[in-house]
C-alpha positions as CSV (number, residue, x, y, z in Angstrom):
1,M,-10.1,18.4,22.3
2,S,-9.0,16.5,19.3
3,I,-6.9,14.8,17.0
4,E,-6.0,16.5,13.7
5,L,-4.9,14.7,10.8
6,V,-1.4,16.6,9.5
7,S,-0.2,14.6,6.8
8,T,-0.7,11.4,5.4
9,T,2.3,9.7,3.3
10,V,0.6,7.2,1.0
11,G,1.1,3.4,-0.1
12,N,2.8,2.8,-3.4
13,P,0.8,0.6,-6.5
14,N,-0.5,-2.7,-6.6
15,T,2.0,-4.9,-8.3
16,K,2.4,-8.8,-9.4
17,R,4.7,-10.4,-11.6
18,A,3.3,-10.5,-15.2
19,T,0.3,-8.9,-14.5
20,T,-0.5,-5.2,-15.2
21,S,-0.6,-2.4,-13.0
22,C,-3.2,0.1,-13.3
23,I,-2.1,3.9,-13.2
24,S,-4.2,6.7,-14.3
25,Y,-3.9,10.3,-14.5
26,D,-6.4,13.2,-12.8
27,N,-5.5,15.8,-15.6
28,R,-7.2,18.6,-14.4
29,N,-5.7,18.8,-10.6
30,S,-2.1,16.9,-11.9
31,R,-2.5,13.7,-9.7
32,L,-1.6,9.8,-10.1
33,V,-4.8,8.0,-9.5
34,Y,-3.7,3.8,-8.8
35,P,-4.7,1.3,-6.5
36,S,-2.9,0.6,-3.0
37,G,-4.6,-2.5,-0.9
38,K,-7.8,-2.0,-0.7
39,T,-7.3,2.3,-1.0
40,V,-7.2,4.6,-4.1
41,I,-4.5,7.1,-3.7
42,L,-4.4,10.2,-5.3
43,R,-1.2,11.3,-5.7
44,P,-0.3,15.0,-6.6
45,I,3.1,15.0,-8.7
46,G,4.7,17.4,-10.9
47,K,3.2,21.3,-11.0
48,S,0.1,20.4,-9.1
49,Q,-1.4,23.0,-6.8
50,L,-2.7,20.2,-4.4
51,S,-0.1,19.0,-1.4
52,D,-2.3,16.7,0.1
53,N,-2.7,12.7,-0.7
54,W,-5.8,11.4,-0.7
55,V,-6.9,8.0,0.1
56,Y,-10.5,6.8,-1.2
57,T,-11.1,3.8,1.5
58,G,-14.9,2.7,0.7
59,H,-13.8,-1.0,-1.1
60,N,-14.1,-3.9,1.2
61,S,-11.9,-6.2,-1.2
62,P,-8.4,-5.2,-3.0
63,V,-8.6,-2.5,-5.5
64,S,-7.3,-3.6,-8.8
65,V,-8.1,-0.3,-11.0
66,A,-8.9,3.4,-10.9
67,K,-9.4,6.0,-13.4
68,V,-10.5,9.5,-13.5
69,S,-13.4,10.8,-15.7
70,P,-12.6,13.1,-18.3
71,S,-14.7,15.9,-16.6
72,G,-12.2,15.4,-13.7
73,F,-14.9,15.1,-11.2
74,Y,-15.2,11.1,-10.7
75,V,-13.0,8.3,-10.1
76,A,-14.0,4.9,-11.1
77,S,-12.3,2.1,-9.0
78,G,-12.8,-1.7,-9.5
79,D,-11.8,-4.3,-7.2
80,D,-11.2,-8.1,-7.3
81,A,-15.0,-8.8,-6.2
82,G,-16.3,-7.2,-9.5
83,N,-17.7,-4.4,-7.9
84,V,-17.4,-0.8,-9.3
85,H,-17.3,2.4,-7.3
86,I,-18.0,5.8,-8.6
87,W,-17.1,8.7,-6.1
88,D,-16.3,12.3,-6.0
89,C,-12.7,13.1,-6.1
90,S,-13.2,17.3,-6.2
91,Q,-13.7,17.3,-2.5
92,P,-11.7,15.5,0.4
93,E,-14.7,14.1,1.3
94,M,-14.5,11.6,-1.8
95,I,-18.5,11.1,-1.4
96,L,-19.4,7.6,-2.9
97,K,-22.0,8.4,-5.9
98,S,-22.9,4.8,-7.1
99,Q,-21.7,1.2,-6.7
100,F,-22.7,-1.6,-9.1
101,Q,-21.0,-5.3,-9.4
102,V,-20.6,-5.5,-12.6
103,L,-18.8,-9.1,-13.1
104,S,-18.2,-12.1,-11.0
105,G,-14.8,-11.8,-10.7
106,R,-11.7,-9.2,-10.8
107,I,-12.2,-6.3,-12.6
108,N,-8.7,-5.6,-14.6
109,D,-9.5,-2.0,-16.2
110,L,-12.5,0.2,-16.9
111,A,-12.8,3.0,-19.1
112,W,-14.9,6.4,-19.3
113,D,-16.3,7.8,-22.8
114,A,-15.6,11.5,-23.2
115,D,-18.9,12.7,-21.7
116,S,-18.2,11.1,-18.8
117,N,-21.7,9.5,-19.1
118,R,-20.7,5.6,-19.8
119,I,-18.2,3.2,-18.2
120,I,-16.8,-0.4,-19.6
121,A,-15.5,-2.7,-17.0
122,V,-13.9,-5.8,-18.2
123,G,-11.9,-8.7,-16.3
124,N,-13.1,-12.2,-14.9
125,G,-16.6,-13.6,-14.6
126,N,-18.4,-16.5,-15.0
127,D,-21.1,-15.5,-17.6
128,K,-19.2,-12.5,-19.0
129,F,-16.1,-10.6,-19.1
130,G,-17.1,-7.4,-19.4
131,H,-20.1,-4.8,-19.2
132,C,-21.0,-1.2,-20.4
133,F,-23.4,1.4,-18.3
134,T,-23.8,4.5,-17.2
135,F,-22.1,5.9,-14.4
136,D,-24.8,7.2,-12.2
137,T,-28.0,4.7,-12.6
138,G,-25.9,1.7,-14.0
139,N,-28.2,1.0,-16.8
140,S,-26.7,-1.1,-19.5
141,V,-25.6,0.7,-22.7
142,G,-24.5,-2.3,-24.9
143,E,-22.8,-5.6,-24.8
144,I,-19.4,-6.6,-24.6
145,S,-18.6,-9.6,-26.3
146,G,-16.1,-11.8,-28.7
147,H,-13.9,-13.1,-26.1
148,S,-13.5,-16.6,-24.4
149,S,-11.8,-16.0,-21.5
150,S,-10.7,-13.0,-18.9
151,I,-10.6,-9.5,-20.6
152,N,-7.2,-7.7,-19.1
153,S,-7.8,-4.4,-21.0
154,V,-10.3,-1.6,-22.4
155,D,-10.1,1.5,-23.8
156,I,-12.9,4.1,-25.4
157,K,-12.4,6.4,-28.1
158,P,-12.1,10.3,-27.0
159,N,-14.4,11.2,-29.8
160,R,-17.0,10.9,-31.8
161,P,-17.8,8.5,-33.4
162,Y,-17.3,6.6,-30.1
163,R,-15.5,2.9,-30.5
164,A,-14.1,0.8,-28.0
165,V,-11.4,-1.9,-28.0
166,T,-10.5,-4.7,-25.6
167,G,-7.7,-7.1,-25.4
168,G,-7.6,-10.5,-23.5
169,D,-6.0,-13.6,-22.4
170,D,-7.6,-15.2,-25.4
171,T,-5.3,-13.2,-27.5
172,N,-7.8,-11.3,-29.5
173,V,-8.1,-7.5,-29.6
174,V,-11.9,-6.9,-30.5
175,F,-13.6,-3.9,-31.8
176,F,-17.0,-2.3,-31.1
177,Q,-19.0,0.4,-32.1
178,G,-21.4,2.4,-30.1
179,P,-23.2,3.0,-27.8
180,P,-25.0,0.9,-27.5
181,F,-21.2,-0.8,-27.9
182,K,-21.9,-3.6,-30.0
183,F,-19.3,-6.3,-31.6
184,V,-17.8,-5.0,-34.9
185,K,-14.7,-7.4,-35.6
186,S,-12.0,-9.5,-33.7
187,E,-8.3,-9.9,-34.2
188,K,-6.8,-12.7,-34.1
189,V,-3.6,-12.5,-35.9
190,V,-1.5,-9.9,-34.4
191,H,-0.9,-12.0,-30.8
192,N,0.4,-15.2,-29.6
193,N,0.0,-14.6,-26.4
194,F,-2.2,-12.6,-23.6
195,V,-2.8,-9.0,-24.8
196,K,-1.8,-6.7,-21.8
197,G,-3.1,-3.3,-23.1
198,V,-5.2,-1.5,-25.6
199,K,-5.3,2.2,-25.7
200,F,-6.6,4.7,-28.3
201,S,-4.5,7.7,-29.5
202,K,-5.7,11.5,-28.1
203,N,-7.3,12.3,-31.4
204,G,-8.5,8.9,-31.8
205,K,-7.1,8.3,-35.3
206,Y,-5.3,5.2,-34.2
207,F,-5.3,2.4,-31.5
208,V,-2.2,0.1,-30.2
209,S,-2.3,-3.3,-28.1
210,V,0.3,-4.7,-26.7
211,G,0.9,-7.9,-25.2
212,A,2.9,-10.7,-23.2
213,D,4.7,-11.6,-26.4
214,R,6.7,-8.9,-27.1
215,V,4.3,-7.4,-30.2
216,V,2.3,-4.0,-31.0
217,G,-0.4,-3.9,-33.1
218,L,-1.5,-0.5,-34.8
219,F,-4.9,-0.2,-35.9
220,D,-7.3,2.3,-37.6
221,G,-9.3,4.1,-34.7
222,K,-12.3,4.7,-36.7
223,E,-12.7,1.0,-38.7
224,G,-10.6,-1.0,-36.2
225,D,-8.7,-2.5,-39.1
226,L,-4.8,-3.6,-38.6
227,I,-2.5,-1.0,-40.1
228,K,0.7,-2.8,-39.2
229,N,2.1,-4.4,-36.2
230,F,5.9,-3.9,-34.4
231,D,7.5,-7.3,-33.2
232,K,10.9,-6.0,-32.2
233,L,10.5,-3.0,-29.7
234,S,11.3,-5.1,-26.5
235,N,12.9,-8.0,-25.3
236,G,10.3,-9.1,-22.2
237,G,6.5,-8.6,-22.6
238,I,4.8,-5.1,-22.8
239,Y,2.4,-4.5,-19.9
240,G,1.9,-0.9,-20.2
241,V,1.0,1.9,-23.3
242,D,-0.2,5.1,-23.7
243,W,-0.1,7.9,-25.9
244,I,2.5,10.7,-26.1
245,D,0.7,12.6,-29.0
246,D,-1.2,12.1,-31.8
247,E,1.9,10.4,-33.7
248,S,4.0,8.4,-30.9
249,F,3.2,6.2,-27.9
250,V,5.0,4.6,-24.8
251,I,5.6,1.5,-23.7
252,A,6.4,-0.1,-20.3
253,S,8.2,-3.6,-20.4
254,A,9.1,-6.7,-18.4
255,D,13.1,-6.2,-19.7
256,A,13.0,-3.1,-17.7
257,T,12.7,-0.8,-20.3
258,L,10.4,2.2,-20.9
259,K,10.1,3.1,-24.8
260,I,8.8,6.2,-26.7
261,V,7.9,4.9,-30.3
262,N,6.6,6.7,-33.2
263,A,3.4,4.8,-34.4
264,Q,4.2,5.3,-37.8
265,D,7.4,3.5,-38.7
266,G,7.7,1.9,-35.3
267,L,11.2,3.6,-34.5
268,I,12.1,4.4,-31.1
269,V,12.3,7.7,-30.1
270,K,13.4,7.5,-26.8
271,E,14.3,4.7,-24.3
272,W,15.1,4.7,-20.9
273,S,16.6,1.4,-19.3
274,L,16.8,0.0,-15.5
275,E,19.2,-2.5,-14.3
276,K,18.2,-5.8,-15.3
277,K,16.7,-7.5,-12.1
278,V,13.3,-8.9,-11.6
279,E,12.1,-6.1,-9.4
280,N,13.1,-3.6,-12.1
281,Q,10.1,-4.9,-14.6
282,F,8.1,-2.4,-15.4
283,L,4.3,-3.3,-15.2
284,G,2.4,-0.2,-16.0
285,C,2.9,3.0,-17.7
286,V,0.9,6.4,-18.0
287,V,1.5,9.9,-19.4
288,A,1.5,12.3,-16.5
289,G,1.1,16.3,-18.2
290,E,4.7,17.0,-19.4
291,L,5.7,13.6,-17.1
292,I,5.7,9.8,-18.1
293,A,5.1,7.7,-14.6
294,A,5.6,4.3,-14.8
295,V,5.8,1.6,-12.1
296,T,8.1,-1.2,-11.5
297,L,7.4,-5.0,-9.7
298,D,9.0,-3.6,-6.6
299,G,6.2,-0.8,-6.5
300,A,8.5,2.2,-7.3
301,L,6.9,5.0,-9.2
302,Y,9.5,6.5,-11.7
303,L,9.2,9.9,-13.1
304,F,10.5,10.9,-16.3
305,E,11.0,14.1,-18.3
306,Q,11.0,13.1,-22.3
307,T,14.0,15.5,-22.6
308,T,16.7,13.8,-19.6
309,N,18.0,10.5,-19.4
310,D,17.7,9.6,-15.8
311,P,14.2,9.8,-13.9
312,I,13.9,13.0,-11.9
313,D,12.1,11.2,-9.3
314,I,11.9,8.1,-7.8
315,I,8.9,7.4,-5.4
316,Y,9.3,4.7,-2.9
317,G,6.9,3.0,-0.4
318,H,5.1,0.2,0.7
319,Q,2.6,-1.8,-0.6
320,G,1.0,-3.4,1.8
321,S,0.7,-3.3,6.0
322,I,3.1,-1.4,8.0
323,T,4.2,-3.8,11.3
324,A,6.6,-2.2,12.8
325,L,7.7,1.5,13.0
326,S,10.8,2.9,15.1
327,T,10.6,7.0,15.3
328,N,13.8,9.3,16.3
329,V,14.4,13.0,15.8
330,D,15.8,13.3,12.7
331,S,13.9,10.2,10.4
332,N,11.4,7.3,11.2
333,I,11.9,3.5,10.1
334,T,8.9,1.3,8.9
335,G,8.6,-2.0,7.9
336,S,5.9,-4.0,6.1
337,Y,4.6,-7.8,6.0
338,D,6.9,-8.6,2.8
339,G,10.3,-7.7,4.8
340,K,10.6,-4.3,3.1
341,L,12.1,-1.2,5.0
342,F,12.4,2.3,4.3
343,Q,13.9,5.1,6.2
344,W,11.9,8.3,5.7
345,S,12.7,11.9,5.9
346,N,10.1,14.0,5.9
347,S,7.5,12.2,3.3
348,T,10.0,10.7,1.3
349,A,11.2,7.4,1.9
350,T,14.4,5.7,1.2
351,P,14.8,2.1,1.0
352,I,16.7,0.4,3.1
353,T,19.2,-2.4,1.1
354,G,22.0,-4.9,1.9
355,E,21.0,-8.4,3.4
356,T,17.1,-7.6,3.4
357,H,14.1,-9.7,5.2
358,K,12.5,-12.6,3.4
359,G,9.4,-12.4,5.7
360,L,7.2,-9.9,7.9
361,I,9.1,-7.2,9.6
362,V,8.2,-8.1,13.2
363,D,9.4,-5.1,15.2
364,V,12.4,-2.0,14.8
365,V,14.6,-0.6,17.8
366,T,16.3,2.1,17.6
367,V,19.2,2.8,19.7
368,K,21.4,6.1,19.2
369,D,22.9,5.9,15.4
370,K,21.9,2.0,14.6
371,S,18.3,0.2,14.2
372,F,17.7,-3.3,15.0
373,T,15.0,-5.2,13.2
374,I,13.6,-8.8,13.0
375,S,11.4,-10.8,11.0
376,W,9.3,-13.8,10.6
377,D,12.7,-15.1,8.6
378,D,14.0,-15.8,11.9
379,T,17.0,-13.2,11.9
380,L,18.1,-10.2,14.0
381,K,19.7,-7.6,11.4
382,V,21.1,-4.7,12.4
383,I,20.8,-0.8,10.0
384,K,23.5,1.1,9.8
385,D,24.3,4.1,6.6
386,N,20.8,2.7,5.3
387,S,22.1,-0.8,4.8
388,L,21.4,-4.4,6.8
389,T,23.6,-6.5,7.9
390,T,22.8,-10.0,9.6
391,L,23.4,-10.0,13.5
392,S,22.3,-13.5,14.6
393,K,19.8,-16.1,13.1
394,F,17.1,-17.5,15.4
395,D,15.6,-21.3,15.5
396,R,12.2,-20.1,15.9
397,Q,10.1,-16.8,15.0
398,P,10.6,-14.0,17.0
399,L,7.8,-12.2,18.8
400,G,8.8,-8.8,19.5
401,L,12.2,-6.8,20.1
402,R,12.8,-4.6,22.5
403,S,16.1,-2.6,24.2
404,N,16.5,-0.9,27.5
405,G,19.8,0.7,26.0
406,I,22.4,-1.0,27.0
407,N,21.4,-4.8,25.3
408,L,18.9,-6.4,23.0
409,Y,16.1,-8.6,24.3
410,V,14.1,-10.6,21.8
411,L,11.1,-12.8,23.1
412,F,10.1,-16.0,21.5
413,D,7.3,-18.0,22.6
414,S,8.7,-19.4,26.0
415,E,12.1,-17.8,26.4
416,L,13.4,-14.4,26.3
417,Q,17.0,-14.1,24.9
418,V,19.3,-11.3,25.6
419,F,22.0,-9.8,22.7
420,S,24.7,-7.6,22.4
421,F,24.3,-4.8,19.8
422,S,26.9,-6.9,17.9
423,G,24.7,-9.8,18.1
424,E,26.3,-11.7,20.5
425,L,24.0,-14.0,22.8
426,L,24.7,-13.0,26.3
427,S,22.1,-15.0,28.4
428,S,18.7,-17.2,27.9
429,Y,15.5,-16.8,30.1
430,K,13.0,-19.7,30.0
431,F,9.3,-19.8,31.4
432,E,6.6,-22.5,31.1
433,Y,4.1,-19.8,29.5
434,E,3.2,-19.0,26.0
435,A,4.4,-15.4,25.9
436,S,2.1,-12.7,23.4
437,S,3.4,-9.4,24.4
438,F,6.3,-8.0,26.0
439,D,8.1,-4.4,27.4
440,I,11.4,-3.7,28.8
441,S,12.6,-0.7,30.6
442,K,15.8,0.0,33.2
443,S,14.4,-1.6,35.8
444,F,11.2,-3.7,34.6
445,I,10.7,-6.4,32.4
446,V,6.7,-7.1,32.0
447,I,6.0,-10.7,29.7
448,S,2.3,-11.2,29.3
449,D,1.2,-15.0,28.9
450,S,-1.2,-16.0,25.6
451,K,-3.0,-18.7,27.2
452,N,-3.9,-17.8,30.9
453,F,-3.9,-14.3,30.7
454,K,-1.5,-13.8,33.2
455,V,1.2,-10.8,33.4
456,Y,4.7,-11.4,35.1
457,I,6.9,-8.6,35.9
458,Y,10.6,-9.2,36.3
459,N,13.2,-7.3,37.5
460,N,16.5,-6.4,34.9
461,N,17.8,-9.6,36.2
462,F,15.2,-11.8,35.4
463,D,13.5,-12.3,39.2
464,L,9.9,-12.8,39.0
465,I,8.8,-9.8,41.2
466,N,4.8,-10.1,40.6
467,N,2.2,-12.6,38.7
468,S,-0.8,-11.8,40.1
469,I,-2.1,-9.5,37.5
470,V,-5.0,-11.3,35.5
471,L,-6.6,-9.8,32.2
472,R,-9.9,-11.2,30.9
473,G,-8.4,-11.1,27.5
474,K,-5.2,-12.1,25.5
475,P,-2.7,-9.4,25.8
476,T,-1.8,-8.4,23.0
477,A,0.1,-5.3,23.6
478,T,2.5,-3.4,26.3
479,S,3.8,-0.5,27.3
480,I,5.8,0.2,30.0
481,S,5.8,4.1,30.8
482,N,9.2,6.4,30.4
483,G,9.2,7.1,34.0
484,E,8.7,3.6,34.9
485,S,5.8,4.5,37.0
486,Y,3.2,2.5,34.9
487,V,2.6,-0.2,33.1
488,A,-0.2,-0.6,30.1
489,I,-1.4,-3.6,29.0
490,G,-4.1,-3.8,25.6
491,D,-5.8,-7.0,25.1
492,S,-7.8,-8.5,22.0
493,Q,-11.2,-7.1,23.2
494,G,-10.1,-4.0,22.6
495,K,-9.6,-3.0,26.5
496,I,-6.5,-1.4,28.2
497,L,-5.5,-1.5,32.1
498,A,-3.2,0.2,33.4
499,Y,-0.6,-0.7,36.6
500,K,1.3,1.4,39.2
501,L,5.0,-0.3,39.0
502,D,5.7,0.5,42.7
503,D,3.1,-1.5,44.2
504,F,1.3,-3.5,41.2
505,S,-1.8,-2.2,42.1
506,L,-4.7,-1.4,39.2
507,F,-4.4,2.6,38.6
508,T,-7.4,2.6,35.9
509,S,-9.7,-0.3,34.1
510,R,-11.6,3.0,32.3
511,W,-9.5,2.6,29.0
512,M,-11.9,0.6,27.1
513,F,-13.4,2.4,24.0
514,H,-11.5,0.3,21.2
515,T,-13.9,-2.9,20.2
516,S,-10.9,-4.6,18.9
517,K,-7.6,-6.2,19.6
518,I,-5.0,-3.3,20.4
519,N,-1.9,-3.5,18.4
520,S,0.0,-0.9,19.8
521,I,0.4,1.3,22.8
522,D,2.5,3.9,23.7
523,W,3.3,6.6,26.3
524,D,3.7,10.3,25.7
525,A,7.5,11.5,27.6
526,N,5.8,12.9,30.5
527,D,3.8,10.0,31.3
528,D,0.5,12.0,31.2
529,N,-1.0,10.4,28.0
530,I,-1.1,7.1,26.5
531,V,-1.9,6.7,22.4
532,S,-3.4,3.4,21.0
533,G,-3.9,1.9,17.8
534,S,-6.7,-1.1,17.1
535,L,-7.4,-3.4,14.8
536,D,-11.1,-1.2,15.0
537,T,-9.2,1.3,12.8
538,N,-9.5,4.0,15.5
539,I,-6.5,6.0,17.3
540,I,-7.4,7.3,21.0
541,I,-5.5,9.2,23.4
542,Y,-6.2,8.2,26.9
543,S,-5.2,10.6,30.0
544,V,-3.8,9.7,33.2
545,E,-4.9,13.0,35.0
546,K,-8.5,12.2,33.8
547,P,-8.8,8.3,33.0
548,A,-12.5,8.6,32.3
549,K,-11.9,11.2,29.4
550,N,-10.3,10.4,25.9
551,I,-9.7,11.3,22.6
552,K,-11.0,9.5,19.7
553,F,-10.2,9.8,15.8
554,L,-12.1,6.9,13.8
555,N,-11.0,4.8,10.6
556,A,-7.7,6.2,11.2
557,H,-6.3,3.8,8.8
558,K,-8.3,1.1,6.5
559,E,-8.2,-2.8,8.2
560,G,-6.5,-1.7,11.5
561,V,-3.8,0.5,12.8
562,N,-0.8,-1.3,13.6
563,C,1.6,0.9,15.2
564,V,1.8,4.6,17.2
565,S,4.1,6.8,18.8
566,W,4.9,9.8,20.3
567,T,6.8,12.3,18.3
568,G,6.5,15.3,20.8
569,D,4.1,16.8,23.5
570,A,1.2,16.7,21.3
571,T,2.1,15.0,17.8
572,I,1.7,11.5,17.0
573,V,3.2,9.2,14.0
574,T,0.7,6.2,13.1
575,T,1.1,3.3,10.5
576,G,-1.7,0.8,9.3
577,A,-2.8,-1.7,7.2
578,D,-3.5,0.5,4.7
579,A,0.3,1.2,3.9
580,C,0.3,4.8,4.7
581,V,2.1,6.7,7.6
582,K,0.2,9.3,9.3
583,H,1.2,12.3,11.3
584,W,-1.0,13.7,14.0
585,K,-1.1,16.5,16.1
586,I,-3.1,16.9,19.3
587,N,-5.6,19.4,20.3
588,F,-5.7,19.3,24.1
């Protein structure tokens, strides 16, 4: 018996306004590589022979940058705590080779030399803003100096004699020789605002610098001398740059444009422009084989061909914890902490637009051809034809949403409200305890008390029929079986108790193999098994026929499993704090 991972739909890149989003390209395997939360994503695109998305989960702090070595065998990734991990990207196990804390603050960027042996990492720190070291032993191979504040970008000349360049918040572009790398000169006249990116051309003849001041500087790659600068290429800060070939480069700008520029005369060879909206600001780009990949502020990945005027693909996805899930035959709907909702068909996400939520998505419920959502923005909305419409506004924060196929039930801390599918408030039931979780069926309403750990069971008229069940930990998840035979209640300690609904007797207390808070429970269609997801990152299948037996998959989602749902007799889907949607097969 086992749980087998079938597919992983990964999160999209980290983005923050006015901050470069570092995305890179694995030329050997035709994959995009980028940070997403505390993970690193390796995502096949274009003509890649690989079909699987890989997720590296070794960091304990948010990942800020990830770069593939020129050899294609290793990835170096840096995080907000100043750590750099070097790990094998040639095998799905992604085994960690070495790790070093090179700075006391965030790693903003890093670069490999052409030998895949040396790394320069730059960012924030108390005593220094950059460090150069060997990838296997961590031995120092020079000194990164010449900056008085945070360094935002670094690159190493891709051929000998090696050179390196950095750009930072102090507006300086600093040039180094090596190894061992040492300071040669600092250029202070090109930029008058933060330098956001530096990049050597593929033959090493030039390097360019770009900044928030909308200026592009072109330099000699061997000596570091300024050749010329271009100051009329963009109407917004420039946050990303990469070379197309030896004579042209691409820049990504906050004016929602992506431009290919001729290095000799500064003429714009090709331009792509999105609608002028804040969320369409380009914050990073990379040349990915025959394609150009660029990321916008809302996390969308755009793929362009140089010969086309429109993107050939737009990849959408969550950028953080997925907090709500609804499954049906044709597609799934997911919602996340930032209020975003996506509808999934296979592995393709479509944004749900309209009157979008402004806070964490608490729940999504699908009834026939409509889906309903509640959020920390205190609203109830309906999704119809992939668009959101507000049905009702609350005077407090909702805790959960359920439907019995006839009406909608919204749980608050001390009240249960019943709504029609059009958003009309039909009835309201107040109670004296503080609720934590609930579930409903055609015959039962089960609500858990967060203070006294009691479970209250009502009929569909909200008449109390049992309140004798008391848990040892705070109830955190409640699920009534499809046949209304059982109710399973999970607590903050990782234990799940199942009770019979015909006489309210304890069915089993053996479902206790999680080690932390139960976030989600779901029964299969025949009431034979449950699947549970927990803050401990694990998913477990428990059996009604053999309560002492279980099937476990450890580390299913980094930072915790938030939602679980059966999609068939032996298939489940899960979501987690890692922004991933995973599909699983159960081998009973």
